[in-house]
Structures are given as structure tokens and as C-alpha cells.
C-alpha positions in Angstrom: -13.6 -3.3 -44.3 -13.3 -3.8 -40.8 -12.2 -0.3 -39.6 -14.9 1.0 -41.9 -17.6 -1.2 -39.8 -16.3 -0.5 -36.3 -15.8 3.2 -37.3 -19.3 3.8 -38.7 -20.6 1.7 -35.8 -18.9 4.2 -33.2 -20.0 7.1 -35.0 -23.9 5.5 -34.4 -23.2 4.8 -31.0 -22.1 8.9 -30.7 -25.6 9.6 -32.1 -24.9 10.5 -35.6 -27.5 9.2 -38.2 -25.5 7.5 -41.4 -27.1 6.8 -44.7 -25.3 4.6 -47.3 -25.8 5.1 -50.9 -23.9 3.7 -54.5 -22.6 5.8 -57.0 -24.4 7.1 -60.5 -21.1 6.5 -62.7 -19.4 4.3 -60.6 -21.0 1.1 -58.7 -18.0 0.5 -56.8 -17.7 3.9 -55.1 -19.9 4.0 -52.2 -21.0 7.3 -50.3 -21.8 7.7 -46.7 -24.0 10.8 -45.8 -23.4 11.6 -41.9 -26.4 13.5 -40.7 -26.3 15.6 -37.2 -30.0 15.3 -35.1 -30.8 18.2 -32.9 -29.8 15.9 -29.5 -26.2 15.6 -31.2 -25.2 19.0 -32.1 -26.7 20.4 -29.0 -24.9 18.0 -26.2 -21.2 18.5 -28.8 -22.2 22.8 -28.6 -21.9 22.5 -25.6 -19.0 20.1 -25.1 -16.9 22.5 -27.6 -18.1 25.6 -25.3 -20.0 27.0 -28.9 -21.2 30.5 -28.5 -25.1 30.3 -29.1 -27.5 33.6 -28.9 -29.0 34.9 -25.7 -30.5 37.8 -27.1 -30.5 40.7 -29.6 -28.4 43.6 -29.4 -30.0 46.1 -27.3 -27.8 48.6 -27.4 -28.0 51.7 -28.8 -25.8 52.2 -32.1 -25.4 55.5 -33.9 -25.1 55.9 -38.2 -22.4 56.7 -39.2 -22.0 59.7 -41.6 -21.2 57.9 -44.4 -23.4 54.8 -44.2 -25.9 56.5 -47.6 -22.2 56.5 -49.4 -21.4 52.7 -48.1 -25.0 51.7 -48.6 -24.0 52.2 -52.7 -21.4 49.1 -52.4 -23.2 47.0 -50.0 -24.9 43.7 -51.4 -28.4 44.5 -51.5 -30.0 43.8 -48.4 -33.2 42.4 -50.0 -31.1 39.6 -51.7 -28.8 38.6 -48.7 -30.8 39.5 -45.7 -28.0 41.3 -42.9 -27.4 39.1 -39.9 -28.8 39.7 -37.1 -26.7 41.3 -34.4 -26.9 38.9 -30.7 -25.8 38.9 -28.1 -24.1 35.0 -27.6 -22.7 32.7 -24.0 -21.3 29.3 -24.5 -24.7 26.7 -25.2 -25.4 24.8 -22.4 -28.1 22.3 -22.3 -29.8 22.3 -19.0 -30.0 26.8 -19.8 -32.1 25.5 -23.4 -34.9 27.4 -22.6 -32.2 30.7 -22.0 -31.4 30.9 -25.5 -33.0 32.5 -28.8 -34.1 29.1 -30.6 -37.1 30.2 -33.4 -36.2 27.1 -35.2 -34.3 24.3 -34.5 -33.0 24.0 -37.8 -31.6 27.0 -38.5 -30.3 27.8 -34.9 -27.0 26.1 -35.9 -25.7 27.7 -39.1 -24.4 25.2 -41.6 -20.8 26.1 -40.5 -21.2 25.2 -37.1 -23.2 22.0 -37.9 -20.5 21.2 -40.1 -17.8 21.8 -37.4 -19.9 19.5 -34.9 -19.5 16.8 -37.4 -16.4 17.3 -38.3 -15.3 17.0 -34.2 -17.1 13.7 -33.2 -15.5 12.3 -36.7 -11.8 13.7 -35.7 -12.1 11.6 -32.2 -14.5 8.4 -32.6 -12.0 5.4 -32.3 -11.7 2.2 -35.6 -9.7 0.3 -34.1 -7.2 -0.4 -31.2 -3.4 -2.1 -31.5 -1.0 -2.6 -28.9 -2.7 -0.5 -26.2 -2.9 1.6 -29.0 -6.6 3.6 -29.7 -7.0 4.6 -33.6 -9.4 7.3 -34.2 -10.2 10.1 -36.7 -11.0 10.4 -39.7 -8.0 12.5 -40.5 -5.9 8.9 -40.0 -8.7 7.0 -42.1 -8.0 8.6 -45.5 -4.4 9.0 -45.3 -4.1 5.2 -45.3 -6.9 5.1 -47.8 -10.0 3.3 -45.6 -12.1 6.7 -47.5 -11.5 8.4 -50.5 -12.4 11.9 -48.9 -14.7 13.7 -46.7 -16.1 16.7 -46.9 -19.7 18.8 -46.1 -21.8 19.3 -48.6 -22.5 22.2 -51.0 -26.2 23.5 -50.3 -26.9 23.3 -54.4 -26.1 24.3 -57.8 -24.6 27.7 -57.9 -25.5 27.8 -61.1 -29.8 28.1 -60.4 -31.3 29.2 -57.7 -33.5 27.6 -55.0 -37.2 26.8 -56.1 -38.2 27.0 -52.1 -38.5 30.8 -51.6 -38.1 30.3 -48.1 -34.9 28.1 -48.5 -32.9 30.2 -50.3 -29.4 28.6 -51.7 -26.1 30.5 -49.9 -24.2 28.8 -52.4 -26.2 30.1 -55.7 -26.7 33.7 -53.4 -22.3 33.7 -52.9 -21.5 33.0 -56.2 -23.7 35.6 -57.6 -23.5 38.6 -55.1 -19.8 37.3 -54.0 -18.1 35.6 -56.8 -19.2 37.2 -59.8 -16.8 39.7 -62.1 -20.3 42.4 -62.2 -19.7 42.8 -58.3 -16.0 43.7 -58.1 -16.9 47.4 -57.1 -19.5 45.7 -54.3 -18.3 45.3 -50.3 -18.3 41.5 -49.3 -20.9 39.8 -48.0 -18.9 38.8 -44.8 -21.4 37.6 -42.4 -22.9 35.5 -45.0 -19.6 33.8 -46.0 -18.4 33.2 -42.2 -21.9 31.1 -42.3 -21.5 29.7 -45.1 -17.4 28.5 -45.0 -16.6 29.2 -41.3 -14.6 32.1 -39.4 -11.2 30.8 -40.8 -11.8 31.7 -44.9 -14.2 34.9 -43.5 -11.2 36.3 -41.9 -9.3 35.9 -44.1 -11.6 37.8 -47.2 -12.3 39.9 -44.5 -8.3 40.7 -44.5 -8.0 41.1 -48.1 -11.1 43.1 -48.5 -9.8 45.8 -45.2 -5.9 45.5 -47.5 -7.2 46.0 -50.8 -9.9 49.0 -49.7 -6.7 50.9 -47.6 -4.8 50.8 -50.9 -7.1 52.8 -52.5 -6.0 55.4 -50.6 -2.3 54.1 -51.3 -3.4 54.1 -54.9 -4.2 57.5 -55.4 -1.5 59.1 -53.4 0.7 57.2 -55.7 -0.5 58.4 -58.9 -0.6 62.3 -57.8 3.1 61.6 -57.2 3.6 59.9 -60.6 1.5 62.3 -62.5 3.3 64.9 -60.8 6.6 63.8 -62.2 5.5 63.7 -65.3 3.7 67.6 -65.2 7.7 68.4 -63.6 9.3 66.7 -66.1 10.2 69.2 -68.7 10.8 71.5 -65.7 13.4 69.3 -64.9 17.0 71.6 -64.8 19.8 68.6 -65.3 18.0 66.4 -67.5 17.3 69.5 -69.9 21.2 69.6 -70.1 22.1 66.5 -70.4 19.4 66.7 -73.7 21.0 70.3 -74.2 23.5 69.6 -77.5 25.8 72.9 -76.5 26.0 70.7 -72.6 25.5 67.3 -73.1 26.3 67.1 -76.7 30.5 68.1 -75.8 30.2 65.8 -72.4 31.9 62.3 -73.5 31.7 59.6 -71.3 34.9 56.8 -70.3 33.4 53.3 -71.7 31.8 51.0 -69.3 33.6 47.8 -69.6 37.3 47.1 -71.0 38.7 47.6 -74.4 36.0 46.5 -76.7 33.4 49.5 -75.0 33.6 52.9 -76.8 33.7 56.2 -75.7 30.4 58.1 -76.3 27.8 60.9 -76.4 26.0 62.0 -72.9 22.9 62.5 -75.1 22.3 59.1 -75.6 21.2 59.1 -71.7 18.5 61.6 -73.0 15.8 59.7 -73.1 16.5 57.6 -70.2 17.1 61.2 -67.8 13.3 62.1 -69.0 12.6 59.3 -67.6 14.1 59.5 -64.3 12.6 62.8 -64.0 9.0 60.7 -63.7 9.8 59.2 -60.9 13.1 60.9 -59.1 11.8 63.9 -58.1 10.3 65.6 -54.9 6.7 63.6 -54.8 9.0 60.4 -54.2 10.3 61.6 -51.3 6.2 62.3 -50.3 5.1 59.0 -51.1 8.0 57.2 -49.5 6.5 59.6 -46.3 3.2 58.9 -46.6 3.4 55.7 -47.3 5.5 54.6 -43.8 2.4 56.4 -42.5 -0.3 54.4 -44.5 1.7 50.8 -43.3 1.1 52.2 -39.8 -2.2 52.7 -40.6 -3.6 49.9 -42.0 -1.8 47.6 -39.4 -3.7 49.3 -36.6 -7.3 49.6 -38.5 -6.9 46.4 -38.8 -6.2 45.3 -35.2 -9.8 47.2 -34.5 -11.1 45.5 -37.1 -9.9 41.8 -36.2 -11.5 43.1 -32.8 -14.8 43.9 -34.1 -15.3 40.5 -35.9 -13.6 38.3 -32.9 -16.2 39.5 -31.3 -19.4 39.4 -33.7 -17.9 35.7 -35.0 -17.7 34.8 -31.4 -14.1 34.4 -31.7 -13.0 36.2 -28.8 -12.9 34.1 -25.9 -13.1 30.8 -27.7 -10.9 28.1 -26.0 -9.3 25.5 -28.4 -9.7 21.9 -27.9 -6.4 20.2 -27.8 -5.1 19.6 -31.0 -4.9 15.8 -32.4 -1.7 14.6 -33.0 -0.7 14.6 -36.6 -0.7 11.0 -37.8 3.0 11.2 -39.4 4.1 12.1 -36.2 2.2 9.4 -34.0 3.6 6.7 -36.9 6.7 7.6 -35.9 6.5 7.2 -31.6 9.5 4.4 -30.5 10.3 6.4 -27.9 9.0 6.4 -24.2 10.0 9.5 -22.2 7.9 10.0 -18.7 5.9 13.5 -19.6 6.1 16.1 -16.3 2.9 17.2 -16.1 1.2 13.9 -15.8 3.7 11.4 -14.2 2.8 9.2 -16.5 5.0 7.4 -19.7 4.5 8.2 -23.8 5.8 7.6 -26.6 7.3 10.1 -28.7 9.0 9.8 -32.3 12.9 11.2 -30.9 15.1 11.8 -27.9 15.7 15.4 -26.8 19.2 14.5 -28.0 17.4 13.7 -31.5 15.3 16.5 -31.8 18.2 18.5 -31.1 19.5 17.0 -34.6 16.8 17.2 -36.6 16.3 20.9 -35.3 20.0 21.3 -36.4 19.8 19.4 -39.7 16.6 21.4 -41.1 18.0 25.0 -40.0 21.2 24.5 -42.2 19.4 23.0 -45.0 16.9 25.9 -45.0 20.4 28.4 -44.5 22.1 26.4 -47.8 18.6 26.5 -49.4 19.0 30.3 -49.2 22.6 29.4 -50.0 21.6 28.9 -53.5 18.9 31.2 -54.1 21.8 33.9 -53.6 24.0 31.9 -55.9 21.4 32.3 -59.1 21.3 36.5 -58.2 24.9 35.8 -58.5 24.2 34.1 -61.7 22.2 36.7 -63.4 24.7 39.7 -62.1 27.3 37.5 -63.8 24.7 37.5 -66.9 24.2 41.3 -66.6 27.9 41.7 -66.8 28.8 40.0 -69.6 26.2 40.4 -72.0 26.4 43.9 -71.2 30.3 43.8 -73.3 28.1 41.8 -75.7 25.7 45.0 -76.0 28.0 47.3 -75.8 30.1 46.1 -78.4 27.6 45.1 -80.9 24.4 46.7 -80.4 25.7 50.1 -81.3 26.9 49.0 -84.5 24.2 46.5 -85.6 22.3 50.3 -84.9 24.0 53.0 -85.4 22.8 54.5 -88.8 18.6 54.1 -87.1 19.1 57.4 -84.5 15.2 56.3 -83.2 15.6 53.4 -82.1 19.7 54.4 -80.4 18.1 57.1 -78.1 15.7 53.9 -76.8 17.4 50.6 -77.1 21.0 51.5 -75.1 23.2 49.0 -73.8 22.2 49.7 -70.3 18.8 49.7 -70.9 18.8 46.2 -73.0 20.6 44.5 -70.3 18.0 45.9 -67.9 15.1 44.7 -69.4 16.4 41.5 -70.7 18.0 40.6 -67.0 14.6 41.0 -65.3 12.9 39.3 -67.4 15.1 36.3 -66.9 15.3 36.9 -62.8 11.4 36.2 -63.6 11.5 33.3 -65.2 14.0 32.6 -62.9 12.3 33.4 -59.4 9.3 31.4 -60.8 11.0 28.1 -60.7 13.0 28.3 -57.9 9.1 29.2 -56.1 8.1 26.0 -57.4 11.7 23.4 -56.2 11.8 25.7 -52.7 7.7 25.1 -52.4 8.4 21.3 -52.3 12.4 21.8 -50.5 10.3 23.8 -47.4 7.4 21.2 -47.8 10.3 18.1 -47.1 12.2 19.6 -44.7 9.5 20.7 -42.1 8.0 16.7 -42.8 11.0 15.6 -41.7 11.2 18.2 -38.6 7.8 16.0 -37.7 5.9 18.8 -36.0 3.2 17.6 -33.5 -0.2 19.3 -34.3 -1.2 20.8 -37.8 -0.7 24.4 -35.9 2.8 23.7 -35.9 3.2 22.0 -38.8 1.3 25.2 -40.6 3.8 28.1 -38.5 6.8 26.0 -39.3 6.1 26.1 -42.8 4.9 29.3 -42.9 9.0 30.1 -41.3 10.3 28.7 -43.9 8.5 29.9 -47.1 8.2 33.0 -46.3 12.5 33.2 -45.8 12.4 31.2 -49.1 10.4 33.6 -51.2 11.6 36.9 -49.5 14.9 36.1 -50.3 13.7 34.6 -53.9 11.5 37.7 -54.6 13.4 40.3 -53.5 17.4 39.6 -53.6 17.6 41.3 -57.3 15.8 44.7 -56.2 18.2 44.5 -53.4 21.1 44.0 -55.6 20.4 46.7 -58.2 18.6 49.8 -55.0 22.2 49.0 -52.7 25.1 47.3 -54.3 24.9 48.2 -58.5 27.1 50.7 -59.4 28.1 51.6 -55.3 31.6 50.1 -55.4 32.9 50.7 -59.0 36.0 52.6 -58.4 37.2 55.3 -61.3 38.3 54.6 -65.0 41.8 54.2 -64.4 41.3 51.6 -61.5 37.7 50.2 -61.7 36.5 46.8 -59.6 36.4 43.8 -60.7 33.8 41.2 -60.0 35.1 37.9 -59.5 38.5 39.0 -60.8 37.2 39.4 -64.7 34.1 40.8 -64.6 34.2 44.5 -64.5 31.3 45.5 -62.0 28.3 47.1 -63.4 28.2 51.3 -62.9 24.8 53.3 -63.6 23.5 55.7 -65.3 24.4 59.1 -65.3 21.1 59.4 -63.3 21.5 56.3 -61.0 20.2 52.2 -61.0 16.6 53.5 -59.7 15.1 53.3 -63.4 16.5 50.0 -63.4 14.9 49.4 -60.4 11.3 50.4 -61.2 11.6 48.5 -64.0 12.8 45.1 -62.2 9.7 46.2 -59.9 7.2 46.5 -62.4 8.2 43.4 -64.8 8.0 41.2 -61.2 5.2 42.4 -59.6 3.3 42.4 -63.4 3.9 39.2 -64.1 3.6 37.6 -60.8 0.0 38.6 -60.9 -0.5 37.2 -64.2 1.2 34.1 -63.7 -1.0 33.8 -60.4 -4.1 34.3 -61.6 -3.1 31.7 -64.2 -2.5 28.8 -62.2 -5.2 29.5 -60.0 -7.9 30.0 -62.1 -7.0 27.7 -65.1 -5.6 25.2 -63.4 -8.7 23.9 -60.9 -11.1 24.9 -64.1 -9.1 22.1 -66.8 -9.4 19.7 -64.0 -12.9 19.9 -63.4 -13.6 20.4 -67.2 -12.1 17.4 -67.9 -13.3 15.6 -64.8 -17.1 16.6 -66.1 -16.6 15.7 -69.8 -15.4 12.1 -69.0 -18.5 11.8 -66.0 -20.5 13.1 -69.0 -19.3 10.2 -71.7 -19.7 7.4 -68.8 -23.5 8.3 -67.9 -26.6 10.2 -69.1 -28.2 9.9 -65.3 -28.7 12.4 -63.1 -25.4 12.7 -60.4 -26.7 14.2 -57.2 -25.2 16.5 -54.7 -22.4 14.3 -53.2 -21.4 12.9 -56.4 -21.1 16.0 -57.8 -19.2 17.9 -55.2 -16.7 14.5 -55.0 -15.7 15.1 -58.3 -14.5 18.5 -57.3 -11.0 19.8 -56.5 -10.1 19.1 -52.8 -8.6 22.0 -51.2 -6.0 20.6 -49.7 -4.2 20.3 -45.9 -3.0 24.1 -46.0 -6.2 25.3 -47.2 -5.3 29.1 -47.4 -1.6 29.2 -47.3 -0.5 29.9 -50.2 -3.1 32.8 -50.9 -1.8 34.4 -47.5 1.5 34.4 -48.7 0.5 35.0 -52.2 -0.6 38.7 -50.9 2.8 39.4 -48.1 4.7 39.2 -51.3 2.7 41.8 -52.6 2.5 44.0 -49.4 6.6 43.3 -49.6 6.4 44.6 -53.3 4.2 47.6 -52.4 6.3 48.8 -49.3 9.5 48.3 -49.4 10.7 49.5 -52.7 7.2 51.9 -52.9 9.8 55.1 -53.5 11.4 53.5 -56.8 7.9 52.6 -57.9 4.5 54.8 -56.7 2.6 53.1 -59.3 3.0 49.7 -57.5 0.1 50.2 -55.1 -2.0 50.9 -57.9 -1.5 47.7 -59.5 -2.1 45.3 -56.2 -5.0 47.5 -55.6 -6.4 45.7 -59.1 -5.2 42.8 -58.9 -6.4 42.2 -55.1 -10.3 43.2 -56.8 -9.8 40.9 -59.3 -8.4 38.8 -56.7 -11.4 38.8 -54.3 -13.7 37.1 -56.9 -11.3 34.6 -58.2 -10.7 33.1 -55.2 -14.4 33.2 -54.1 -15.2 31.8 -57.5 -12.7 29.3 -56.7 -14.4 27.9 -53.8 -18.0 28.6 -54.8 -17.0 26.4 -58.2 -14.2 24.4 -58.3 -13.6 23.5 -54.7 -15.3 21.1 -52.6 -16.3 22.6 -49.6 -13.5 23.4 -46.9 -14.6 21.9 -43.1 -15.5 25.3 -41.7 -12.6 26.2 -38.8 -12.4 28.9 -35.4 -10.1 31.4 -36.6 -9.2 34.2 -34.1 -7.0 36.6 -36.6 -4.9 35.9 -39.7 -2.0 34.0 -37.7 1.6 33.7 -38.1 0.9 36.4 -40.9 0.4 39.3 -38.6 3.7 39.6 -37.0 5.0 38.9 -40.4 3.6 42.1 -41.7 4.3 43.8 -38.6 8.4 43.3 -39.7 8.1 44.3 -43.3 6.4 47.2 -42.1 9.3 48.2 -39.8 12.0 47.3 -42.9 9.9 49.8 -45.3 11.0 53.0 -43.5 14.3 51.8 -43.9 14.7 50.3 -47.0 12.7 53.7 -48.8 15.2 56.3 -47.1 17.9 54.0 -48.1 16.9 54.4 -51.8 16.3 57.7 -51.4 19.4 58.6 -49.8 21.8 55.9 -52.2 20.0 54.7 -55.1 17.6 58.1 -56.2 19.8 61.1 -57.4 17.9 63.4 -55.2 20.2 64.1 -52.7 23.3 64.9 -54.4 21.3 67.8 -56.6 19.5 69.4 -53.2 23.8 69.7 -51.9 24.5 71.0 -54.8 21.8 73.1 -55.5 21.5 75.0 -51.6 25.7 75.0 -51.1 27.5 74.1 -54.4 25.8 76.4 -57.3 26.4 79.2 -55.2 29.9 80.7 -53.8 32.3 79.7 -52.1 32.1 76.4 -54.0 29.8 77.4 -57.4 30.0 80.6 -59.6 26.2 81.4 -59.5 24.9 84.5 -57.9 22.0 82.7 -57.0 20.3 79.2 -55.8 19.6 76.8 -59.0 20.8 73.6 -60.9 22.2 74.7 -64.2 25.3 73.3 -63.6 24.8 70.0 -62.0 25.5 67.7 -64.6 29.0 69.8 -65.4 30.2 69.8 -62.0 29.4 66.2 -60.7 29.9 64.0 -63.7 34.2 63.4 -62.6 36.8 64.1 -65.0 39.5 61.4 -66.3 42.3 61.6 -68.4 42.5 59.3 -71.5 46.1 58.5 -70.5 46.2 57.5 -67.4 43.6 53.7 -68.8 45.7 51.0 -68.1 46.8 48.8 -71.4 44.0 45.7 -69.6 41.0 48.1 -69.5 42.3 50.8 -72.7 39.5 50.8 -75.6 40.4 49.7 -78.7 38.6 52.4 -80.5 40.3 55.2 -81.9 41.4 57.5 -79.8 38.8 61.3 -79.8 41.2 63.6 -81.6 41.9 66.6 -79.5 39.8 65.3 -76.9 42.0 64.3 -74.2 39.4 63.8 -71.3 36.4 62.2 -70.8 33.8 61.6 -67.8 33.0 59.2 -65.1 29.4 57.7 -66.0 29.0 57.7 -62.1 28.7 60.3 -59.4 31.4 59.6 -57.8 32.7 62.9 -57.5 36.4 63.0 -57.6 39.5 65.8 -57.9 40.1 66.0 -61.7 44.0 65.2 -63.3 46.0 67.3 -62.5 45.2 68.6 -58.9 47.4 67.6 -55.7 44.7 65.0 -54.9 43.8 63.9 -58.3 40.7 61.1 -58.6 40.6 61.7 -54.5 37.0 61.9 -53.1 36.1 65.4 -53.6 34.8 68.1 -50.9 31.2 67.5 -52.7 31.7 63.9 -52.2 32.0 63.7 -48.4 29.1 66.7 -48.3 27.0 64.5 -50.1 27.5 61.7 -47.5 26.8 63.5 -45.1 23.9 64.9 -46.2 22.8 61.0 -46.9 23.1 59.9 -43.4 21.6 62.7 -42.1 18.9 62.1 -44.5 18.0 58.5 -43.0 18.4 58.9 -40.0 16.1 62.3 -40.1 13.4 60.2 -42.1 13.3 56.9 -40.1 13.2 59.2 -36.8 10.4 61.4 -38.1 8.7 58.3 -39.7 8.9 56.0 -36.6 8.0 58.7 -34.0 4.9 59.3 -35.9 4.1 55.7 -35.9 4.3 55.0 -32.1 2.1 58.5 -31.8 -0.9 56.6 -34.2 0.0 53.1 -32.3 -0.8 55.2 -29.4 -3.5 57.3 -30.1 -5.8 54.5 -31.7 -6.8 51.7 -29.3 -7.1 48.0 -30.7 -10.5 47.8 -29.5 -12.9 50.3 -30.1 -14.9 52.4 -27.3 -18.6 50.3 -29.2 -17.0 46.8 -29.8 -15.7 47.3 -25.6 -19.5 48.5 -24.7 -21.0 45.4 -26.2 -18.9 42.7 -24.3 -19.6 44.2 -21.0 -22.8 44.0 -22.2 -22.6 40.2 -23.1 -21.1 39.0 -20.1 -23.9 41.1 -18.2 -26.1 39.3 -19.5 -24.6 36.1 -19.4 -24.2 36.3 -15.1 -27.8 37.8 -15.1 -29.5 34.7 -17.2 -27.3 31.7 -16.8 -25.3 32.2 -13.4 -27.9 34.3 -11.7 -30.9 31.4 -12.2 -28.3 29.1 -11.1 -28.3 30.6 -7.8 -31.3 31.6 -7.2 -31.6 26.8 -7.8 -29.4 26.8 -5.7 -31.4 29.0 -3.1 -34.0 27.8 -3.3 -33.1 24.8 -2.0 -31.2 25.5 0.1 -34.5 27.6 1.2 -36.1 24.2 2.0 -33.2 22.2 3.1 -33.4 24.9 5.8 -36.6 25.3 6.8 -36.3 21.0 6.8 -33.9 21.5 9.6 -35.7 24.4 11.3 -38.6 22.6 11.9 -36.5 19.0 12.9 -34.7 21.7 15.3 -37.6 23.1 17.1 -39.5 19.9 17.5 -36.7 18.7 19.0 -36.3 21.3 21.8 -40.5 22.2 22.2 -41.6 21.2 25.7 -44.4 18.5 25.5 -47.5 19.1 26.4 -49.7 18.2 29.3 
């Protein structure tokens, strides 16, 4: 109570007006309402270098040719009036008359007023201990001296304002931004920024821009998917698999030891047809397109970000020195000499202690990443062991049902169940690693909140990257690549035989994995983000209604809403960046990923808006120039995406072997066809193995195949047949394919990187329009503010000079006789 009294007394000394009122629902609870008068706002606007309007923008703007089209998707200007565009300058009280002030009540917008008040609350002293001043609302909240501190929403989101001259901004945001009916409308970004501040505004601007760019990627992706659907019936190699006279006569070797049996290639007929959809020429086109798309997205976002920086006055934003985190200050027991100030200051650890902490935290991060990899290995072991069970039992139980047997193969059953288990494990590990990342960052003890968020961002992204993508990397680049051959298989952990891909490769399984993770993640996140806050608020309102029938005032209603949390939009950014990785890193195997992301993001924007306007307390507005540490992460993903997509096409899909066969091995001297064709591809690429060469450890229990003495290897390892002088060694076709794959990766990467470089060079980060506005604003600032100062100085100096001259004249003038 003593600290509260001292704190509130100092707030009053700083010019704020306080008004205490008792809670309607709980008499023990007291609310202290804070008002900032005009003089206080002006004083601190100057201290904080807040830019305020000087003059309306008088530059001529050209109407875009697409304005008529974009107007169809904008919010009705009669409902939310567009913000006037001003030239601005850092506020100075002595030049008050030069600023564009029509109404003192609206000169400072709600976000600016809240930011000024929070600036004062964060810097007012409440106690002194051992000659060290204690100050700031954050420390009071952490100590439990106050329960909460938040800006108020301006009204209820359910009812419009009764005063037409003072519209309810929260109601307008709910109706015109958060409501599902506006799912196809553009966001009122200036209005969002005015109400919530630049940090939230820049997030929704980025999310909206990303979603709009996904429209192009989704259209091209759907086009490539439809191309695959239309051309699947003309897929020669799939027709050969399904042909009874070709695939029906090809007997495949068992895919596991002893319990697995020989099987007919036609069993994979349905999966080969599906594979033709995703493993087509359209996949290559789409992979190249997405490599260019991601560059266009990042470059055009830089331009858009530069526009917002100017329009929202964050271009030359002078960030105030951040307060030290209370957790950091509480541990300040060591005294060191500051090299800059040459004064003693308290720190929580010595240089040696800092190194120990950093070493421990880095080791902990790598340890937990290894645990994630261990969980992936566990799922791989599940795949290997369950495949044995499915291979031994599945065909027996459904042997009489040919329709089911066509679709429910051991490979399909293993792939789908493993993908579902992988998704569940990923979601559970997310919960664990979120807490682990916070614990490690807390132990690391960053000095400021920005340092804390940056450190946590790095750790969380590393954990999430490995957690979400490791299983996809395994399927894409490791599964079926080191299997050996039937007479000499490779074993995992000395016990489990490494699983093989289907005759068409692992691309279809990678597609299945991505579809389950991307779709499941979107559903889970929306349930978690929307349902939980709604249920908590519903329960709170139910308890409040049970206690009282009185009218609850605005401040008390807001108090019972959910707090936004110290990390604010951190988890929203993290969710979208992980999604961005799925859309770009593995898009060569799943061209529908941008479409799923587009549909999710259209819903995500409205759900996030609904949460902010209806379920959460209003956030303290903060300045933000850009999306922060997420920008370099997005650029890193964009660079990695080119490599992963090139490697998926080269090593995971079957495109390169098919092209090598078509151009080289279907015609003489290697082939027997007179012209380039895909006929005979299946027969020439499935290596032959002699059944008598099976070792006892892997020889199947099933009886022989009658007169059949050979079987075919499932995975295309391209080896010489039995009886050849180099039997079971890699043949010439294999080395041609390897050379073609490496050449393809090098050529594709260099072409895309070259195009990316050209695009990045051609598209400037700041548009000419924005540059003109910046120059005009600097000119006006100099003219209206600095030149006025010079005029005052000249006028003052002129008077002094006149006095000096008069004094000199009177001294040297001869006396009159």
C-alpha cells in the first residue's frame, strides 16, 4: 500500500490525473483510472520525439489503373473514413502553431495517447532501496502490487455509438474487420494502427500481404495439380504398371526378411496413378515458379514495409532506451566498471559467469534438438517394425477383397499411420519445447525485453524447424536411398531392414505427410487460439452474472478479458513462419500447399482480429519499424527452399530417371526402340535378382514361385542382372542418372539464384513515390520549423547589432560646439 501511494503521488506530480473507483462485482478490488491532460501529452510527445502532422500531403498522386478493381474489396469509405495523409515532424511545444491542430481532443490519436501514458507509468519512481531507485509499472505488476494495467477499449464491440460525431472504433473494427462476412475484404490497416498501434498494425499488414501473394501461388499450384490430373491417363509408365501383360508378369522381391512374400507389381497400380498427378512436368514448372515467387514476395514486402514506415512515422523512429527487465535487475549483485561512462554499475554475472551461462544454454538447445531427432528415429523404427506386421497380416485378412487390397497396401497403411503418429508427436513436443525454450531463455537472463524476445525467437524457431520438418526431410532425402539390394540389404540399428520406397519413389508418401501435418496443424491451432480464450471468457462472464445483476462499467469488463501476454504476437508470427516453410521448402511434392495456406490465412486474419477485438484486453500500443527478427528468418527459408525443391525433384521424384530413359536409353545403342519413347521404362529400370541368391537370414518363408527363378527389386537401384560379369553392381544407366541429377541441381539452383539476384536488383526497396514524400517532408520540416528559428535568431541578433552600432556611434562622434 505504501508503494502504491508513493507511486500514485509521483504520477500526479508528473501531471497525470487519477480517479479511483471500487469494483461493482468485487468490493475488495479498486480500479485507478488514469487521465492525461493536453499539457502532459504535449510535453511527453516532445520528449518521445513523436511525429505529428504539419500539413496535408500536397503531392500529386496518380490513380492506379487497378483502383477500380481494388475498390471492390476495400472497406466502405462511408463507414470507416480513410485517414488523411499528412507531412509530419517531431513535435515541439514552442512550434505548436506550425502543427496541423483542428481539434485538441483528436490531435493525439488513441494509440499515441496510450503510448504516452504507458511511457510515464514505466518511468515513475515508487521506492528507493540502498540508494537504488525502483520504478515502473512492470515491476509493480510482477511484484503483485497491482493486478493489471491496460488501456481501455473505447466501447462495447456489440453496439454502435449513439453519438454520430464520436463513432465507436472497437465496434467498427469488429463489424468491418473481424466479422466473417469481411473474409474477402481488404483490412483497414490505418484504422487498426490508429487503435492498436504500429506493432500490431505491421503484423496484420505483413499477414495480409503474404495472404494476397499466396493467391498467385495457389492459382499456379492448382493449375499444376489439374495438369497432373488431366495427364495421368497418358502416363506411360503408370499404364505399364497397371497392364496385366506387363506389370502383371513382374514379380517383386519381398520388402522385408522372412515374413514378407513375393508380390505382383500391379498391386501398386492405384498409387502409381496418384503419383502421376504430383510427379509430372508441372511439378518442375511449379518448383521453379515458387523459387521466383518467394523472391518477389520478399522484395515487394520490403517496398510495402518502406511505405508503411513513412506513412506511420517510424522511418526515423528514435527508440528510447529500454528499461532493464526486473528479473535481470533482481540478480544484479556484481559490480563492474562501465567503459563508456567510467562509472560503477551492477550486473548479474561476471564475464566468466556470462560465458558459463551461454555455454550451458547453447548445450541445452542442442541437447533438446537431439531429443527431437530421437523422436523422429523412434517413428522410423515404428515404420520398420509395423511394416513387417502389415506385410505379414494385412494381405491375409483382406485377401478376398480385391477393391480394398488395391488401396490398402502395406506401404500405404504404414505411411498414413506413421504420418498421423508423427503429427501427434509434433503437437505434444510443441507444448514441451515451448516451456523448455522459455526456461533456457530465463536462465540466460537477457537484459531487455527486446533481447529476450530475439533470444527466444531463435530458440523457438530452431526447435519448431527440427520438430516440424525433420520427418519430411527423412522421407524426402533419406528413406529408400541406402537400402542395398535383395541379396545384401542394409539394416538399421543392426536389426531393422531399411524401408524402401514404392516403385514410383517416396514422393507420394512425402505428399501424404505434408497434407496431414499442414491440414492438422491449421485445424489444431485455430481450435487452440479461438476456443480456449472464448471458453475462459464465457466462464468468467457466467460467474460474474451469477454474482451480480448490476451494470458493469467498461474498465471492469475489460479487466475480465484475457491478457495478451508479455510476448504479444510472438506465437502468431511463429505459426505463420512455420507455415511459410511448408509452402516453400517442400512445395515441389505438394503443389496444393499454397492453396491450403491461403484458405487458412484468410480465416486466420479474421480469427486473430476477432480475438483482439472481443476476447483480449487492449494491448499497450508500441512502435515497430518492421517485422523484426522474422525478416532474416524468412530470407533464410527462401534460400534453403531453392535447394530443397531442386533435391526433391532430383532425388525424391522419378522425373530425372524417366528423362534419361526417354532421351538416351529408349533408343540405340542402349535401347531397342526406333524413336524416343517411355515404353519399356518399367521393365528396364527394375533390377533383376535371382531367388537362389537369397541369404538364409532374409529368405522368405513363403513357398517358391513355381518356374519363376527371379524377382525384381522394388527401389530403382539400376544394377546388372544375375549372370553378368558385374552382377548386382550399378550399371551404366545408374551413373547416367546420377550425373543427370547432379547437373539438374546445379543448373536449377544457378538459374533460380540468378533470377532472384536480378529481381532483387531491379526492384528497389523504396519506391520513387515514397522517396518523393520523404524529401518533401524534410523540406517542409526545415522550412516551417528550422527557418522560423533562424528568423527569430536573425531578428534578435539584428536588435543587438543595432544597439551595438548606436553605442559605437555615440562614442566616436565629435562633440557639438
